C-alpha positions as CSV (number, residue, x, y, z in Angstrom):
1,X,-0.1,0.0,0.1
2,X,1.3,3.6,-0.9
3,X,1.9,5.8,2.0
4,X,2.4,9.9,1.8
5,X,6.4,9.0,1.9
6,X,6.4,6.0,-1.0
7,X,5.4,5.8,-4.4
8,X,2.7,4.3,-5.8
9,X,2.6,0.3,-5.8
10,X,2.5,0.4,-9.5
11,X,2.4,3.0,-11.9
12,X,-0.6,5.1,-12.5
13,X,-1.3,4.4,-16.2
14,X,-0.7,0.5,-15.2
15,X,-3.1,1.5,-12.4
16,X,-5.4,3.0,-14.5
17,X,-5.3,0.0,-17.2
18,X,-6.6,-2.3,-14.2
19,X,-9.5,0.1,-13.4
20,X,-10.7,0.6,-16.5
21,X,-10.5,-2.9,-17.6
22,X,-12.9,-3.8,-14.1
23,X,-15.2,-0.4,-14.8
24,X,-15.8,-1.9,-18.7
25,X,-16.4,-5.4,-17.0
26,X,-19.2,-3.8,-14.3
27,X,-16.7,-4.8,-11.9
28,X,-16.3,-1.4,-9.8
29,X,-18.5,0.8,-8.0
30,X,-16.9,4.2,-7.8
31,X,-17.9,5.9,-4.2
32,X,-18.1,9.9,-4.2
33,X,-17.1,12.3,-1.3
34,X,-17.3,15.6,-1.2
35,X,-13.7,15.7,-2.4
36,X,-14.9,15.4,-5.8
37,X,-16.4,18.8,-6.3
38,X,-13.4,20.4,-5.5
39,X,-11.5,18.8,-9.0
40,X,-11.4,21.2,-11.4
41,X,-11.7,24.2,-9.4
42,X,-8.5,26.4,-9.4
43,X,-7.0,26.5,-5.8
44,X,-7.2,30.0,-5.6
45,X,-10.9,30.3,-6.1
46,X,-12.8,30.6,-3.0
47,X,-16.3,29.5,-2.8
48,X,-19.2,31.8,-1.7
49,X,-23.0,31.5,-2.2
50,X,-23.9,32.0,-6.1
51,X,-20.7,31.0,-7.1
52,X,-20.7,28.3,-9.8
53,X,-18.5,26.0,-8.0
54,X,-20.0,23.7,-5.0
55,X,-18.9,24.3,-1.7
56,X,-16.5,21.8,-0.2
57,X,-17.8,20.1,3.1
58,X,-15.5,22.9,5.3
59,X,-16.9,25.6,3.1
60,X,-20.6,24.3,3.8
61,X,-19.7,24.2,7.6
62,X,-18.3,27.5,8.2
63,X,-21.1,29.4,5.8
64,X,-23.9,27.3,8.1
65,X,-22.0,28.4,11.1
66,X,-21.7,32.1,10.3
67,X,-25.5,32.5,8.9
68,X,-26.9,31.3,12.4
69,X,-24.1,32.8,14.8
70,X,-22.7,29.1,16.1
71,X,-20.8,30.2,19.1
72,X,-17.5,29.3,18.6
73,X,-13.7,30.8,19.0
74,X,-11.8,32.4,16.4
75,X,-9.6,29.1,15.9
76,X,-11.5,26.4,16.3
77,X,-11.8,23.5,13.9
78,X,-16.0,23.3,12.8
79,X,-17.5,20.2,12.2
80,X,-20.6,19.8,10.5
81,X,-22.5,17.1,12.3
82,X,-22.2,20.0,15.0
83,X,-23.1,23.1,13.5
84,X,-25.6,21.5,11.7
85,X,-27.4,20.2,14.7
86,X,-27.0,23.6,16.5
87,X,-29.2,25.3,13.4
88,X,-31.9,23.0,14.7
89,X,-31.8,23.2,18.0
90,X,-31.4,26.7,18.1
91,X,-34.1,27.4,14.8
92,X,-35.4,24.0,14.0
93,X,-34.7,21.3,11.3
94,X,-37.2,23.5,8.8
95,X,-34.8,27.0,8.5
96,X,-31.5,24.2,7.8
97,X,-33.5,22.4,5.1
98,X,-34.3,25.7,3.2
99,X,-30.9,27.0,3.5
100,X,-29.5,23.8,2.3
101,X,-32.1,23.8,-0.5
102,X,-31.1,27.3,-1.5
103,X,-27.4,26.6,-1.5
104,X,-28.0,23.3,-3.9
105,X,-30.9,24.2,-5.9
106,X,-28.8,25.6,-8.4
107,X,-26.7,25.1,-11.6
108,X,-23.4,23.9,-11.1
109,X,-21.6,23.0,-13.5
110,X,-20.2,18.9,-13.3
111,X,-16.1,18.6,-13.2
112,X,-14.6,16.4,-15.3
113,X,-15.0,13.3,-13.0
114,X,-18.4,13.8,-13.3
115,X,-18.2,13.8,-17.1
116,X,-16.0,10.8,-17.1
117,X,-18.4,8.7,-15.2
118,X,-21.3,9.9,-17.5
119,X,-18.9,9.3,-20.5
120,X,-18.3,5.5,-20.1
121,X,-21.5,4.6,-21.5
122,X,-21.1,5.9,-25.0
123,X,-17.7,5.1,-24.6
124,X,-18.5,1.4,-24.6
125,X,-20.6,1.4,-27.3
126,X,-18.3,3.1,-29.4
127,X,-15.7,0.6,-29.0
128,X,-18.1,-2.1,-29.8
129,X,-18.0,-3.5,-26.4
130,X,-21.1,-4.9,-24.1
131,X,-22.3,-1.8,-22.2
132,X,-21.8,-2.6,-18.2
133,X,-23.9,-0.1,-16.1
134,X,-22.7,1.6,-13.4
135,X,-23.9,1.7,-9.7
136,X,-22.7,4.7,-8.4
137,X,-22.9,5.4,-5.0
138,X,-22.3,9.4,-3.1
139,X,-22.5,11.1,0.2
140,X,-23.1,14.2,-1.5
141,X,-26.1,15.9,-1.8
142,X,-26.0,17.6,-5.4
143,X,-27.4,16.9,-8.4
144,X,-24.4,17.4,-10.6
145,X,-23.9,13.9,-11.3
146,X,-27.3,13.9,-12.6
147,X,-26.5,16.9,-14.6
148,X,-23.4,15.1,-15.9
149,X,-25.5,12.2,-17.2
150,X,-28.5,14.3,-18.7
151,X,-25.7,16.4,-20.6
152,X,-24.4,13.3,-21.9
153,X,-28.0,11.7,-22.8
154,X,-27.8,8.8,-20.6
155,X,-30.5,7.6,-18.6
156,X,-29.7,6.8,-15.1
157,X,-32.0,5.5,-12.3
158,X,-31.8,7.5,-9.3
159,X,-32.2,5.8,-5.1
160,X,-31.9,8.1,-2.3
161,X,-32.1,7.7,1.5
162,X,-35.6,9.6,3.4
163,X,-33.8,11.1,6.6
164,X,-37.7,12.5,7.8
165,X,-41.3,11.7,8.8
166,X,-43.1,8.2,8.4
167,X,-40.8,7.1,5.6
168,X,-37.7,7.7,8.0
169,X,-35.0,4.8,6.8
170,X,-36.2,4.2,3.6
171,X,-35.3,4.9,0.1
172,X,-36.9,6.3,-2.3
173,X,-36.5,5.4,-6.7
174,X,-36.6,8.2,-8.7
175,X,-36.6,6.3,-12.6
176,X,-36.0,8.5,-15.5
177,X,-39.9,9.8,-16.2
178,X,-39.4,11.3,-13.1
179,X,-42.4,9.5,-11.0
180,X,-40.9,9.2,-7.4
181,X,-41.6,5.9,-6.1
182,X,-41.1,5.0,-2.2
183,X,-39.2,1.3,-2.0
184,X,-41.7,-0.1,0.9
185,X,-40.4,-3.7,0.5
186,X,-36.8,-3.9,-1.0
187,X,-36.4,-7.1,-1.5
188,X,-39.8,-7.6,-3.6
189,X,-38.9,-4.3,-5.3
190,X,-38.0,-5.1,-8.8
191,X,-38.3,-1.5,-10.6
192,X,-34.0,-1.1,-10.9
193,X,-31.6,-3.0,-12.8
194,X,-28.1,-2.4,-14.2
195,X,-28.8,-4.2,-17.3
196,X,-31.1,-1.2,-18.1
197,X,-29.2,1.5,-17.2
198,X,-27.0,3.6,-14.4
199,X,-28.1,3.9,-10.6
200,X,-27.2,6.6,-8.9
201,X,-27.2,5.4,-5.2
202,X,-27.3,8.9,-3.2
203,X,-27.1,7.0,0.9
204,X,-27.0,10.6,2.7
205,X,-29.8,12.2,1.0
206,X,-30.1,14.2,-1.2
207,X,-31.5,17.6,-3.1
208,X,-34.9,17.7,-5.1
209,X,-34.5,20.1,-7.8
210,X,-38.0,19.7,-9.0
211,X,-39.4,20.9,-5.9
212,X,-39.4,24.0,-5.6
213,X,-40.4,24.0,-1.2
214,X,-37.4,21.4,-1.2
215,X,-40.0,19.7,1.2
216,X,-38.8,16.2,-0.5
217,X,-35.3,17.3,0.1
218,X,-33.3,14.7,2.8
219,X,-30.3,15.2,4.3
220,X,-27.8,12.9,6.5
221,X,-26.4,16.2,8.3
222,X,-27.0,16.2,12.3
223,X,-25.2,14.7,15.0
224,X,-29.0,13.1,15.6
225,X,-28.8,12.1,11.6
226,X,-26.1,10.3,11.7
227,X,-27.3,8.5,15.5
228,X,-30.1,7.3,13.4
229,X,-28.0,6.3,10.3
230,X,-25.8,3.7,12.9
231,X,-29.0,2.7,14.7
232,X,-31.1,1.6,11.9
233,X,-31.1,-1.6,10.5
234,X,-28.3,-2.4,8.2
235,X,-28.4,-0.1,5.1
236,X,-28.0,-3.2,2.7
237,X,-31.5,-5.0,4.0
238,X,-33.1,-1.2,3.3
239,X,-31.8,-1.3,-0.2
240,X,-33.4,-3.1,-3.4
241,X,-33.1,-5.6,-5.3
242,X,-29.8,-6.1,-7.3
243,X,-28.3,-3.3,-5.1
244,X,-27.2,-5.7,-1.8
245,X,-25.6,-8.3,-4.0
246,X,-24.0,-5.8,-6.5
247,X,-22.4,-4.1,-3.2
248,X,-21.0,-7.5,-2.3
249,X,-19.2,-8.4,-5.4
250,X,-17.3,-5.3,-6.6
251,X,-14.2,-3.2,-6.3
252,X,-14.6,0.3,-4.4
253,X,-13.3,3.1,-5.6
254,X,-13.2,6.4,-3.1
255,X,-13.2,9.6,-4.9
256,X,-12.9,13.0,-2.7
257,X,-13.0,11.3,0.8
258,X,-11.0,12.5,3.7
259,X,-10.9,10.6,6.9
260,X,-11.6,13.5,8.9
261,X,-15.2,12.8,7.7
262,X,-17.5,11.0,9.8
263,X,-19.7,9.7,6.3
264,X,-16.8,7.5,5.5
265,X,-16.6,5.4,8.7
266,X,-20.2,5.5,8.7
267,X,-20.6,4.3,5.2
268,X,-18.4,1.4,6.2
269,X,-19.4,0.6,9.4
270,X,-23.1,0.5,8.0
271,X,-22.5,-1.4,4.8
272,X,-20.0,-3.9,5.9
273,X,-19.7,-4.2,9.5
274,X,-16.3,-5.4,10.9
275,X,-16.0,-7.5,7.7
276,X,-12.7,-6.6,5.5
277,X,-13.5,-5.8,1.4
278,X,-13.3,-9.1,-0.2
279,X,-12.4,-7.7,-3.9
280,X,-9.5,-5.3,-3.9
281,X,-10.2,-1.6,-3.3
282,X,-8.8,1.4,-3.9
283,X,-8.7,5.4,-2.3
284,X,-7.5,8.2,-4.1
285,X,-5.8,10.6,-1.6
286,X,-2.9,13.2,-2.2
287,X,-0.7,13.0,0.8
288,X,-1.5,10.3,3.0
289,X,-0.5,9.5,6.0
290,X,0.1,7.2,9.0
291,X,-3.6,7.2,10.1
292,X,-4.7,7.2,6.5
293,X,-2.9,3.7,5.9
294,X,-3.8,2.6,8.8
295,X,-7.4,2.8,8.8
296,X,-7.4,2.3,5.0
297,X,-5.1,-1.5,5.5
298,X,-7.9,-2.9,7.9
299,X,-10.3,-3.1,4.7
300,X,-8.0,-4.1,2.3
301,X,-7.9,-1.0,0.8
302,X,-4.9,0.3,-1.2
303,X,-4.1,4.1,-1.2
304,X,-3.4,5.9,-5.1
305,X,-1.3,9.2,-3.6
306,X,-2.1,11.1,-6.4
307,X,-4.3,14.4,-7.1
308,X,-7.9,13.5,-8.1
309,X,-7.3,15.8,-11.0
310,X,-4.4,13.5,-12.4
311,X,-6.3,10.5,-11.4
312,X,-9.1,11.1,-14.0
313,X,-7.2,12.4,-16.4
314,X,-5.2,9.2,-16.6
315,X,-7.8,7.3,-16.3
316,X,-9.7,9.1,-19.4
317,X,-6.2,9.0,-21.5
318,X,-6.9,4.7,-20.8
319,X,-10.7,4.8,-21.6
320,X,-9.7,6.6,-25.3
321,X,-6.8,4.2,-25.9
322,X,-8.6,1.1,-24.9
323,X,-8.9,-1.4,-27.9
324,X,-12.1,-1.6,-30.2
325,X,-13.8,-5.2,-29.4
326,X,-12.2,-7.7,-31.8
327,X,-9.3,-5.4,-32.2
328,X,-10.9,-2.7,-34.7
329,X,-9.4,0.9,-34.6
């Protein structure tokens, strides 16, 4: 496993070839964290409301703390869960949801990572390969990934977690026709198939752009949300067919995650409990440290120590140069 002071176990292009091979075979599940939204953003550009770029987790935290006058010392390291919990206690959950809806109900530009994932089906067709649709898991609330698929004219199914009301703990399914369906009996649900199209699974909820009031929004964002999430039935038992089996029999590619974010730890705890992953998996993490290495090693995940932008560029080159079926040009 690579560390911050060691090179990767194999050259990046060699690793990219392996990942592309597995993606084309439908055997990789990308996991997208908040860091993916910074992929194309210049480092000198700072986020502010109304920006064409999405906020990072830290920027979202600072914005909520400022808007709702979260009490803290100037040098305190702010925590999104704690700040969000404070907002719900001081002002109620309604104002928090309204503010989140206002932030995420905007036309943000997909990054090269989002566009790459959306381009895979058409790339398979262009090369004469059988189309293996992806299951993409994200903890982000925004719809930038879905926008990328729409721009690529690729249909997808959206599945997202409900955090409130009588349907707390269940998942919603929104097919391409836009009719939202509650998944009441996951093991009996037959509305999803990776043979038909890509599935975007939002395990921490989602903004609903077609609802101006945000009443259908769902966000796992406060401390209480995470407690409910951890105490709930194992997530895989709530997911409809064929997602649980797919999660058990795939490689995982973690993109845009930092270990200071509790959402990553909750994901691994809820989906895999204390078991290690049976399939080789990877986490793209620049300048990882000993704690990163120890955490990922426990899960049999190799760290690929490169910038996310360089990583996606390597995957793109490999995909472009991938041979056509039958060896054709």
